[in-house]
Structures are given as C-alpha cells and as structure tokens.
py3Dmol code that shows the C-alpha trace and the ligand (Angstrom):
import py3Dmol

protein = """\
ATOM      1  CA  MET A   1     156.241 -98.645-131.509  1.00  0.00           C
ATOM      2  CA  THR A   2     158.024 -95.286-131.567  1.00  0.00           C
ATOM      3  CA  GLY A   3     156.174 -92.165-130.510  1.00  0.00           C
ATOM      4  CA  HIS A   4     155.407 -88.988-132.436  1.00  0.00           C
ATOM      5  CA  ILE A   5     156.313 -85.367-131.900  1.00  0.00           C
ATOM      6  CA  PHE A   6     153.418 -82.945-131.407  1.00  0.00           C
ATOM      7  CA  ILE A   7     154.329 -79.283-131.661  1.00  0.00           C
ATOM      8  CA  ILE A   8     152.137 -76.672-130.041  1.00  0.00           C
ATOM      9  CA  THR A   9     153.102 -73.343-131.559  1.00  0.00           C
ATOM     10  CA  GLY A  10     151.650 -69.838-131.913  1.00  0.00           C
ATOM     11  CA  PRO A  11     152.032 -66.413-130.321  1.00  0.00           C
ATOM     12  CA  SER A  12     153.011 -65.715-126.755  1.00  0.00           C
ATOM     13  CA  GLY A  13     149.959 -65.388-124.496  1.00  0.00           C
ATOM     14  CA  VAL A  14     147.664 -67.497-126.690  1.00  0.00           C
ATOM     15  CA  GLY A  15     147.377 -70.302-124.119  1.00  0.00           C
ATOM     16  CA  LYS A  16     149.950 -72.834-125.409  1.00  0.00           C
ATOM     17  CA  GLY A  17     151.281 -73.593-121.926  1.00  0.00           C
ATOM     18  CA  THR A  18     147.839 -74.145-120.414  1.00  0.00           C
ATOM     19  CA  LEU A  19     146.777 -76.372-123.315  1.00  0.00           C
ATOM     20  CA  CYS A  20     149.985 -78.435-123.026  1.00  0.00           C
ATOM     21  CA  ALA A  21     149.435 -78.904-119.285  1.00  0.00           C
ATOM     22  CA  LEU A  22     145.875 -80.107-119.928  1.00  0.00           C
ATOM     23  CA  LEU A  23     146.998 -82.447-122.725  1.00  0.00           C
ATOM     24  CA  LEU A  24     149.581 -84.001-120.423  1.00  0.00           C
ATOM     25  CA  LYS A  25     146.876 -84.657-117.861  1.00  0.00           C
ATOM     26  CA  ILE A  26     144.544 -86.452-120.240  1.00  0.00           C
ATOM     27  CA  ASN A  27     147.132 -88.308-122.336  1.00  0.00           C
ATOM     28  CA  PRO A  28     149.468 -90.485-120.281  1.00  0.00           C
ATOM     29  CA  ARG A  29     151.574 -91.304-123.343  1.00  0.00           C
ATOM     30  CA  PHE A  30     152.838 -87.701-123.593  1.00  0.00           C
ATOM     31  CA  THR A  31     156.141 -86.337-122.314  1.00  0.00           C
ATOM     32  CA  LEU A  32     156.690 -82.573-122.239  1.00  0.00           C
ATOM     33  CA  SER A  33     160.039 -81.418-123.586  1.00  0.00           C
ATOM     34  CA  ILE A  34     161.801 -78.965-121.284  1.00  0.00           C
ATOM     35  CA  SER A  35     163.488 -76.227-123.316  1.00  0.00           C
ATOM     36  CA  ALA A  36     166.700 -74.358-122.697  1.00  0.00           C
ATOM     37  CA  THR A  37     166.615 -70.568-122.674  1.00  0.00           C
ATOM     38  CA  SER A  38     168.841 -67.577-122.068  1.00  0.00           C
ATOM     39  CA  ARG A  39     166.000 -65.418-120.748  1.00  0.00           C
ATOM     40  CA  THR A  40     165.835 -64.509-117.063  1.00  0.00           C
ATOM     41  CA  VAL A  41     163.868 -66.640-114.616  1.00  0.00           C
ATOM     42  CA  ARG A  42     160.364 -65.371-113.786  1.00  0.00           C
ATOM     43  CA  ALA A  43     158.981 -65.465-110.268  1.00  0.00           C
ATOM     44  CA  GLY A  44     157.836 -69.002-109.510  1.00  0.00           C
ATOM     45  CA  GLU A  45     159.843 -70.640-112.302  1.00  0.00           C
ATOM     46  CA  VAL A  46     162.230 -73.470-111.413  1.00  0.00           C
ATOM     47  CA  ASP A  47     165.379 -74.443-113.292  1.00  0.00           C
ATOM     48  CA  GLY A  48     164.968 -77.915-114.801  1.00  0.00           C
ATOM     49  CA  VAL A  49     161.166 -77.769-114.448  1.00  0.00           C
ATOM     50  CA  ASN A  50     159.995 -74.785-116.518  1.00  0.00           C
ATOM     51  CA  TYR A  51     163.220 -74.378-118.487  1.00  0.00           C
ATOM     52  CA  TYR A  52     166.918 -75.110-118.279  1.00  0.00           C
ATOM     53  CA  PHE A  53     168.096 -71.559-117.662  1.00  0.00           C
ATOM     54  CA  LYS A  54     171.425 -70.801-119.349  1.00  0.00           C
ATOM     55  CA  THR A  55     173.624 -67.764-119.665  1.00  0.00           C
ATOM     56  CA  ARG A  56     173.846 -66.272-123.146  1.00  0.00           C
ATOM     57  CA  GLU A  57     177.430 -67.504-123.334  1.00  0.00           C
ATOM     58  CA  ALA A  58     176.462 -71.078-122.424  1.00  0.00           C
ATOM     59  CA  PHE A  59     173.679 -71.034-125.005  1.00  0.00           C
ATOM     60  CA  GLU A  60     175.977 -69.656-127.685  1.00  0.00           C
ATOM     61  CA  ALA A  61     178.482 -72.395-126.834  1.00  0.00           C
ATOM     62  CA  MET A  62     175.786 -75.045-127.502  1.00  0.00           C
ATOM     63  CA  ILE A  63     174.985 -73.429-130.851  1.00  0.00           C
ATOM     64  CA  GLU A  64     178.669 -73.356-131.754  1.00  0.00           C
ATOM     65  CA  HIS A  65     179.127 -76.978-130.689  1.00  0.00           C
ATOM     66  CA  ASP A  66     176.260 -78.035-132.952  1.00  0.00           C
ATOM     67  CA  ARG A  67     177.624 -75.983-135.832  1.00  0.00           C
ATOM     68  CA  GLN A  68     180.901 -77.902-135.615  1.00  0.00           C
ATOM     69  CA  ALA A  69     179.396 -81.334-134.954  1.00  0.00           C
ATOM     70  CA  LEU A  70     180.052 -83.940-137.625  1.00  0.00           C
ATOM     71  CA  ASP A  71     176.452 -85.084-137.736  1.00  0.00           C
ATOM     72  CA  ALA A  72     173.086 -84.397-136.147  1.00  0.00           C
ATOM     73  CA  THR A  73     173.401 -87.291-133.672  1.00  0.00           C
ATOM     74  CA  GLN A  74     176.001 -85.151-131.851  1.00  0.00           C
ATOM     75  CA  HIS A  75     173.800 -82.060-131.563  1.00  0.00           C
ATOM     76  CA  HIS A  76     172.816 -80.617-128.208  1.00  0.00           C
ATOM     77  CA  LEU A  77     169.736 -78.973-129.708  1.00  0.00           C
ATOM     78  CA  LEU A  78     167.022 -80.290-131.995  1.00  0.00           C
ATOM     79  CA  GLU A  79     166.107 -76.723-132.920  1.00  0.00           C
ATOM     80  CA  TRP A  80     166.713 -73.270-131.577  1.00  0.00           C
ATOM     81  CA  ALA A  81     165.533 -69.753-132.304  1.00  0.00           C
ATOM     82  CA  GLU A  82     166.028 -66.226-131.126  1.00  0.00           C
ATOM     83  CA  TYR A  83     162.802 -64.771-129.778  1.00  0.00           C
ATOM     84  CA  ASN A  84     162.484 -61.260-128.368  1.00  0.00           C
ATOM     85  CA  GLY A  85     166.278 -60.993-128.080  1.00  0.00           C
ATOM     86  CA  GLN A  86     166.704 -64.291-126.173  1.00  0.00           C
ATOM     87  CA  PHE A  87     167.673 -67.813-127.193  1.00  0.00           C
ATOM     88  CA  TYR A  88     165.266 -70.731-126.843  1.00  0.00           C
ATOM     89  CA  GLY A  89     165.965 -74.323-127.873  1.00  0.00           C
ATOM     90  CA  THR A  90     164.868 -77.938-127.502  1.00  0.00           C
ATOM     91  CA  PRO A  91     167.449 -80.358-126.067  1.00  0.00           C
ATOM     92  CA  ARG A  92     167.755 -83.185-128.616  1.00  0.00           C
ATOM     93  CA  GLU A  93     168.666 -86.224-126.538  1.00  0.00           C
ATOM     94  CA  PRO A  94     165.634 -86.400-124.193  1.00  0.00           C
ATOM     95  CA  VAL A  95     163.268 -86.041-127.159  1.00  0.00           C
ATOM     96  CA  GLU A  96     164.879 -88.899-129.068  1.00  0.00           C
ATOM     97  CA  ALA A  97     165.039 -91.112-125.974  1.00  0.00           C
ATOM     98  CA  ALA A  98     161.340 -90.546-125.258  1.00  0.00           C
ATOM     99  CA  LEU A  99     160.359 -91.300-128.871  1.00  0.00           C
ATOM    100  CA  GLN A 100     162.382 -94.493-128.878  1.00  0.00           C
ATOM    101  CA  SER A 101     160.735 -95.654-125.686  1.00  0.00           C
ATOM    102  CA  GLY A 102     157.373 -95.268-127.414  1.00  0.00           C
ATOM    103  CA  ARG A 103     156.294 -92.003-125.836  1.00  0.00           C
ATOM    104  CA  HIS A 104     154.803 -89.019-127.656  1.00  0.00           C
ATOM    105  CA  VAL A 105     156.680 -85.778-127.131  1.00  0.00           C
ATOM    106  CA  LEU A 106     154.991 -82.420-126.739  1.00  0.00           C
ATOM    107  CA  LEU A 107     156.992 -79.335-127.767  1.00  0.00           C
ATOM    108  CA  GLU A 108     155.719 -75.901-126.804  1.00  0.00           C
ATOM    109  CA  ILE A 109     157.785 -73.641-129.040  1.00  0.00           C
ATOM    110  CA  GLU A 110     157.609 -70.564-131.277  1.00  0.00           C
ATOM    111  CA  THR A 111     157.045 -70.739-135.026  1.00  0.00           C
ATOM    112  CA  ALA A 112     160.625 -70.704-136.411  1.00  0.00           C
ATOM    113  CA  GLY A 113     161.567 -73.648-134.182  1.00  0.00           C
ATOM    114  CA  ALA A 114     158.374 -75.467-135.170  1.00  0.00           C
ATOM    115  CA  MET A 115     159.421 -75.297-138.839  1.00  0.00           C
ATOM    116  CA  GLN A 116     162.918 -76.626-138.037  1.00  0.00           C
ATOM    117  CA  VAL A 117     161.497 -79.630-136.183  1.00  0.00           C
ATOM    118  CA  LYS A 118     159.173 -80.437-139.082  1.00  0.00           C
ATOM    119  CA  GLN A 119     162.153 -80.417-141.458  1.00  0.00           C
ATOM    120  CA  LYS A 120     164.025 -82.907-139.286  1.00  0.00           C
ATOM    121  CA  PHE A 121     160.963 -84.975-138.368  1.00  0.00           C
ATOM    122  CA  PRO A 122     158.466 -84.828-141.245  1.00  0.00           C
ATOM    123  CA  ALA A 123     156.108 -87.073-139.232  1.00  0.00           C
ATOM    124  CA  ALA A 124     155.868 -84.423-136.498  1.00  0.00           C
ATOM    125  CA  CYS A 125     152.448 -82.818-136.124  1.00  0.00           C
ATOM    126  CA  GLN A 126     152.364 -79.020-135.904  1.00  0.00           C
ATOM    127  CA  ILE A 127     149.374 -77.367-134.273  1.00  0.00           C
ATOM    128  CA  PHE A 128     149.268 -73.580-134.455  1.00  0.00           C
ATOM    129  CA  ILE A 129     147.177 -72.037-131.682  1.00  0.00           C
ATOM    130  CA  ALA A 130     145.631 -68.745-132.806  1.00  0.00           C
ATOM    131  CA  PRO A 131     143.841 -66.160-130.673  1.00  0.00           C
ATOM    132  CA  PRO A 132     140.281 -65.135-131.642  1.00  0.00           C
ATOM    133  CA  ASP A 133     141.706 -61.641-132.353  1.00  0.00           C
ATOM    134  CA  MET A 134     144.609 -59.346-131.392  1.00  0.00           C
ATOM    135  CA  THR A 135     142.622 -57.551-128.683  1.00  0.00           C
ATOM    136  CA  THR A 136     141.996 -60.843-126.878  1.00  0.00           C
ATOM    137  CA  LEU A 137     145.663 -61.798-127.229  1.00  0.00           C
ATOM    138  CA  GLU A 138     146.745 -58.497-125.700  1.00  0.00           C
ATOM    139  CA  GLN A 139     144.260 -58.928-122.831  1.00  0.00           C
ATOM    140  CA  ARG A 140     145.569 -62.439-122.117  1.00  0.00           C
ATOM    141  CA  LEU A 141     149.184 -61.341-122.251  1.00  0.00           C
ATOM    142  CA  ARG A 142     148.449 -58.500-119.812  1.00  0.00           C
ATOM    143  CA  ALA A 143     146.350 -60.706-117.508  1.00  0.00           C
ATOM    144  CA  ARG A 144     149.273 -63.134-117.239  1.00  0.00           C
ATOM    145  CA  ASP A 145     151.229 -60.323-115.605  1.00  0.00           C
ATOM    146  CA  THR A 146     154.642 -61.801-116.426  1.00  0.00           C
ATOM    147  CA  GLU A 147     156.062 -59.082-118.688  1.00  0.00           C
ATOM    148  CA  ASP A 148     156.866 -55.405-118.463  1.00  0.00           C
ATOM    149  CA  GLU A 149     155.329 -52.991-120.980  1.00  0.00           C
ATOM    150  CA  LEU A 150     158.259 -53.156-123.407  1.00  0.00           C
ATOM    151  CA  ASN A 151     158.110 -56.959-123.468  1.00  0.00           C
ATOM    152  CA  ILE A 152     154.358 -56.927-123.988  1.00  0.00           C
ATOM    153  CA  GLN A 153     154.748 -54.578-126.956  1.00  0.00           C
ATOM    154  CA  ASN A 154     157.563 -56.724-128.406  1.00  0.00           C
ATOM    155  CA  ARG A 155     155.561 -59.922-127.989  1.00  0.00           C
ATOM    156  CA  LEU A 156     152.519 -58.377-129.669  1.00  0.00           C
ATOM    157  CA  ARG A 157     154.657 -57.178-132.550  1.00  0.00           C
ATOM    158  CA  ILE A 158     156.147 -60.670-132.977  1.00  0.00           C
ATOM    159  CA  ALA A 159     152.631 -62.144-132.732  1.00  0.00           C
ATOM    160  CA  GLN A 160     151.485 -60.069-135.733  1.00  0.00           C
ATOM    161  CA  HIS A 161     154.199 -61.718-137.800  1.00  0.00           C
ATOM    162  CA  GLU A 162     153.566 -65.207-136.384  1.00  0.00           C
ATOM    163  CA  LEU A 163     149.878 -64.941-137.273  1.00  0.00           C
ATOM    164  CA  THR A 164     150.778 -64.322-140.918  1.00  0.00           C
ATOM    165  CA  GLN A 165     152.595 -67.698-140.862  1.00  0.00           C
ATOM    166  CA  GLN A 166     149.737 -69.839-139.579  1.00  0.00           C
ATOM    167  CA  ASP A 167     148.854 -71.444-142.927  1.00  0.00           C
ATOM    168  CA  ARG A 168     152.287 -73.080-143.032  1.00  0.00           C
ATOM    169  CA  PHE A 169     151.407 -75.449-140.190  1.00  0.00           C
ATOM    170  CA  ASP A 170     149.521 -78.760-140.267  1.00  0.00           C
ATOM    171  CA  TYR A 171     146.604 -77.454-138.195  1.00  0.00           C
ATOM    172  CA  VAL A 172     145.296 -74.166-136.840  1.00  0.00           C
ATOM    173  CA  VAL A 173     143.171 -74.235-133.688  1.00  0.00           C
ATOM    174  CA  ILE A 174     141.564 -71.003-132.507  1.00  0.00           C
ATOM    175  CA  ASN A 175     141.662 -70.749-128.742  1.00  0.00           C
ATOM    176  CA  HIS A 176     138.294 -69.064-128.075  1.00  0.00           C
ATOM    177  CA  LYS A 177     137.584 -71.308-125.132  1.00  0.00           C
ATOM    178  CA  LEU A 178     140.025 -73.658-123.478  1.00  0.00           C
ATOM    179  CA  ASP A 179     137.796 -76.753-123.394  1.00  0.00           C
ATOM    180  CA  SER A 180     136.816 -76.598-127.069  1.00  0.00           C
ATOM    181  CA  ALA A 181     140.423 -75.901-128.146  1.00  0.00           C
ATOM    182  CA  LEU A 182     141.522 -78.865-126.018  1.00  0.00           C
ATOM    183  CA  SER A 183     138.999 -81.239-127.554  1.00  0.00           C
ATOM    184  CA  GLU A 184     139.974 -80.094-131.069  1.00  0.00           C
ATOM    185  CA  ILE A 185     143.629 -80.780-130.275  1.00  0.00           C
ATOM    186  CA  SER A 186     142.797 -84.169-128.742  1.00  0.00           C
ATOM    187  CA  GLN A 187     140.965 -85.095-131.937  1.00  0.00           C
ATOM    188  CA  ILE A 188     143.957 -84.073-134.064  1.00  0.00           C
ATOM    189  CA  VAL A 189     146.304 -86.093-131.862  1.00  0.00           C
ATOM    190  CA  GLU A 190     144.108 -89.192-132.025  1.00  0.00           C
ATOM    191  CA  ASN A 191     143.952 -89.081-135.799  1.00  0.00           C
ATOM    192  CA  TRP A 192     147.627 -88.324-136.414  1.00  0.00           C
ATOM    193  CA  HIS A 193     149.218 -91.315-138.182  1.00  0.00           C
ATOM    194  CA  GLY A 194     147.427 -93.721-135.880  1.00  0.00           C
ATOM    195  CA  SER A 195     149.312 -92.280-132.925  1.00  0.00           C
ATOM    196  CA  GLY A 196     147.034 -94.368-130.704  1.00  0.00           C
ATOM    197  CA  VAL A 197     146.822 -91.995-127.748  1.00  0.00           C
TER     198      VAL A 197
END
"""
ligand_1 = """\
24
5GP
P 158.499 -67.363 -122.792
O 159.576 -66.349 -122.630
O 157.121 -66.734 -122.739
O 158.628 -68.523 -121.842
O 158.645 -67.983 -124.243
C 158.707 -67.151 -125.370
C 158.406 -67.956 -126.621
O 159.430 -68.942 -126.814
C 157.078 -68.717 -126.529
O 156.399 -68.579 -127.771
C 157.526 -70.143 -126.307
O 156.598 -71.097 -126.807
C 158.813 -70.173 -127.102
N 159.704 -71.277 -126.722
C 159.824 -71.890 -125.527
N 160.728 -72.872 -125.585
C 161.174 -72.901 -126.860
C 162.115 -73.738 -127.565
O 162.715 -74.657 -127.037
N 162.329 -73.443 -128.865
C 161.679 -72.447 -129.520
N 161.944 -72.278 -130.811
N 160.790 -71.657 -128.901
C 160.531 -71.878 -127.587
"""
view = py3Dmol.view(width=600, height=400)
view.addModel(protein, "pdb")
view.setStyle({"model": 0}, {"cartoon": {"style": "trace"}})
view.addModel(ligand_1, "xyz")
view.setStyle({"model": 1}, {"stick": {}})
view.zoomTo()
view.show()
C-alpha cells in the first residue's frame, strides 16, 4: 500500500512546524520531508536536519537541471518557490521512496509550492493553517524571535496574500489552540482516502 502526501501550508509563524512535530509524534507512519533552501542558517539549525542549506548558485543549478530534464523522474525537486527573496524546495527522490515504501509524507511548505504538489499528486491532501487573526500572527512571529524587523514585516506582508488564497486548499484549520488544531488535523488525516494512519 503506497502512502499519501499531506501538505501543511499557511503563513510563516502560524505554527506549521510545531503542528508537524506533534503529528510525527502521534503518527508513526509519517515521514517529514526535509526541504532545501538558500536562506541563511538560524541559530540552532542543523544542515540535513532542519533543511539542506544551499548557496543561491547551487539552488539555481538544481532549478536549471530540472528545467532541462527530459522527464519528471529526473527532477531534483518536486516543487520549489521563491519566498521572501530566498529559494525553498522539496527534494523529489526521498518523497517518492517514502511513498513507495508505504509511508505517509508530511510537507511543511508555503502556498505556491503546495499548489504545485497538488498538481503533480492530485491525491495529496492540503491543509492550510490559518491564524485566528493578523494580530495573533504578528505576536507569534515576534515571540519566535528568529527574524529581524525587516523580515517580520516581509513575512506579514506575504501572509496577507497567503490568507487570501486559503479557499484554494482542501482544508483550512484555524490554529487558535495547538491541541484542538492538532486533533482537527488528525481527523482529516484519518479520513483522507482511507489513509489508515
Ligand atoms: P522559514 O524561512 O521560516 O524556514 O520558511 C519560510 C517559508 O518557506 C515557510 O512558510 C515554510 O513553510 C516554507 N518552506 C519551507 N520549506 C519549503 C519547501 O520545500 N518548499 C516551499 N515551497 N516552501 C517551503
């Protein structure tokens, strides 16, 4: 039995990472996809654990390789997007290997990438995580203390746009409280095409 892709998307600071970590704990059939990015490493992040950190040139070379590839089975990336001036993308091969071995794959990615994955894998389940309101999102982003002021402002501006897109996804879960958002997501996962988690 092959696995399914579950995409956790939504604005930066909404709690996607925390929800993914909790989902991994309660669902042993899940594998978390590790993305590639050109952004700089934050304090505490580890290459190969949080992300595969690439130079801009190396990332652009992957994009160019995929552009010239004869078919999608040769692609390095399943999807990629530019977010806040940096590249982010999902390595294709580990996702396909995990699916074939019967595992479900969790992608924590922004909205443009989420749409690309759905195009390639129509059976993928997209869950958009929304904040209760913009003020709460800003508070969470600031409390995380990972970004400078310019980055916070950019991320909030991008979030405004992402929130206008939420109806395009399979499900929207409002992250008021972590435990109720988690149980809503667990319910969605359980019911998705008999995914049998
Ligand atoms: P951050 O810089 O906060 O780690 O990530 C910025 C945004 O990029 C977040 O919304 C995050 O979910 C998204 N992101 C992380 N990895 C990927 C990926 O592989 N592809 C896409 N499209 N977005 C990603």
